[in-house]
N, C-alpha and C positions, 0 to 999 in steps of 0.2 A: 877453582877459586868459592869461597866460601858464601851461604849463601846467608841471604837477610832474613832478619829471625822473623820476619812480620811476612812473608809469600802463604797465602792459604794450604788448603790442605790440598786441591789436586793440581798445585801448580808444585807442590813439593813431590808430590808421586812421580805428574810430567817431569819432572826436571830427574826425576830419578832412575827413570825409564833413556831420557837421552844420552843420562851420563854412561849407563850401561849400553847401550845399542855403540857410541861412543868409544868404550874400551873394548867393546867385541872387533873392533878394526883394527885392534895390534894386540889384547890378548887371548888367550885361549878362553873359552865363555867356560868348560866345564871344570876351571880350577880358580877362576874369577871369582872373591871372596866378599863376601856384606865390607870386612873390612878394609877392604882394596875399593870398592863401591866409595866405600863414607870419605874415603881419606880422599880421591878424586874429587868429591865432593863436598869437601873442606868441613864437614861433619862426624860425630859420633852413630856410633852404630849402631845405637838408643834411639837419636835422631832416625835412622832410616825403620828402624820396628815402629818405631809412633806410628808409620801410614804403611808401613806392610806388615802382615805376622810372621812370614819368616819370608828366604831366599827364596819359596818356591814361586812364589804371589811376584813377587820381581820379577820372573822368569815370565808371568804368568802374562804380567801388566804389559810387559816389554813386547811379546808376543802378539797382543790384543790391538797398542799403539799401530807395532807394523802392520796389521792388517787392515786396521779402519783407512792407516795411508796410501797402500799399496792400491787398495779397491776405489778408493777414490781419486786416486792422480792415474788410474789406464782406464775409469768410466769419464772423468772429466776430458781426455784424450780422445775418445772418442767419438765425445757426444757433439753431435750435429753432422760427424764425416757419412755421409749415404750411401757411399761404394764399401762393401763392410770386408773388403783384404785392406782398403787404406784404411779402415779403421783397425786390423791388424796390426798394421804395422804401426798404426800412432801409441798402439798397446804396447806394443813390444816395446817402439823406443822409449816410452815413458818410465817403462816398468824398471827397464836398463837404466835409463837418468837415476832414478831411484834412488836404485843402488849405487851405482858412482858418487851419491853424494849421501850414502848411510853404510859403507865398504863393510863394518857390525854386524847388520841385516842376516847377510849369507852363512857367515860364520854362527851365528847366533840358533838362525831357525835349522839349520843341519844341527846341530845339537842338542840340540830337542831332539829330533827322530832317532838320537842314538840311544837312550833308552830305553830298555828293555820292558820295560811296563809303562800303557801308557800314563802320560801324564796331564795336570789343565793343560799346561804350554804345546802337547805334542799334540793335544786334540786341538788347540785353536789352531795351531799349524797346517793340521789334515782338514778342517773348515775351511780353510782359507785356499787350500789347494780346491776342490770341490767347487765354493766358489769363484776361482777365481777360471777354472775347465767350463762350469757351466756358459758363462758369460762365451769364453771362448766357442761355445760346441751355438750358441746363438746365434755370434757373426758368419760361422760356419754353415750354420744351415742356410742362411739369407745367401751365402755364397755360391751354393749346391742349385737354389732355388732356380739363379739368376743364372745357372749354367758356367759359372767362370771355374768349375775345381771338377780335375778328372769324372767323370761319371761311375765309375770304383772306390773312389777313395772312399775310406774307414776312418769317420771322422771322429769318430773315438779318439781314434790312433795321428788323427789329425793334430787334435787339440795335445794329445801327450807331446806327440813332437814339438808345440810349438813353445810348451812350458820347459821340454828338456833344450832345448836352440839357447831359452835363458840360463836353463841350470849353465848348460857346456858353457856359456861364455863366462860364468862364473868362478870355474872351475879352470879355464886358461888362467884369468886374472889371476887367479890367487897359489896358483902354481909359481905366476910369472910374481907373484908379489906387486900388481899391479890391478887391484880394483876398481880405482878412476878410467884406467885406461879402455874399460869395459864400452864407454860411449861410440869410443871411435868405434871399433869393431865392431857395433850392433848395426850398423844398413848390410854391412852385405852379409852378416849370418839372418835376416830378415831375408834379405835378396836370395840368396839361399834356400829358407824355407819358404817362400813366394812360388819358386819356379816349379818346387818337388809335387804344388800341392796345385799349379796348376791346372785348368783344360787343355791348356794346347803348350807342349814343352817350348820355353821362348819369348812366351803370350807377356802382356802385361797387367799388373791388376787395373 
């Protein structure tokens, strides 16, 4: 649908980012052109370049949009939950729900990590992963101090496996061409993860 011409610059930029993420849900990000983005939005390429100097700046803005919203979503999900394992589960389910709402997100992020040389967007992706891992480690350390985790558990590996569980769900849903279905598979996936780190096999959170 064409944009209304009186939209402020910030809103035009956000509309562009949202269009890119939507397109990545059913298009290959590597072959997505500014012409395709402009057509999807009902504007000219010139209109896009009035708000972004080049295509790379569009990808950078898209990754920044994702990073801000993912971190806000998981922080809000865990807020006020005193049990660290319950907070981890809330984060997991909130993250997966975000992906279910925005199927283009995993494709876009993975595409940015495939370049042989670092880009502004790929650095943002790696920065997001570090911030996410830091938040996970904080909760895992809390759980460890409370005796909820196996004493020999490698917390860094546990944080990585948490992220790997999300990525595994994403990969399975991409293969099945059913990203929205990731939400239904998430609880069982987290249950397996939780039992792998608990102090007692078969214990509860």
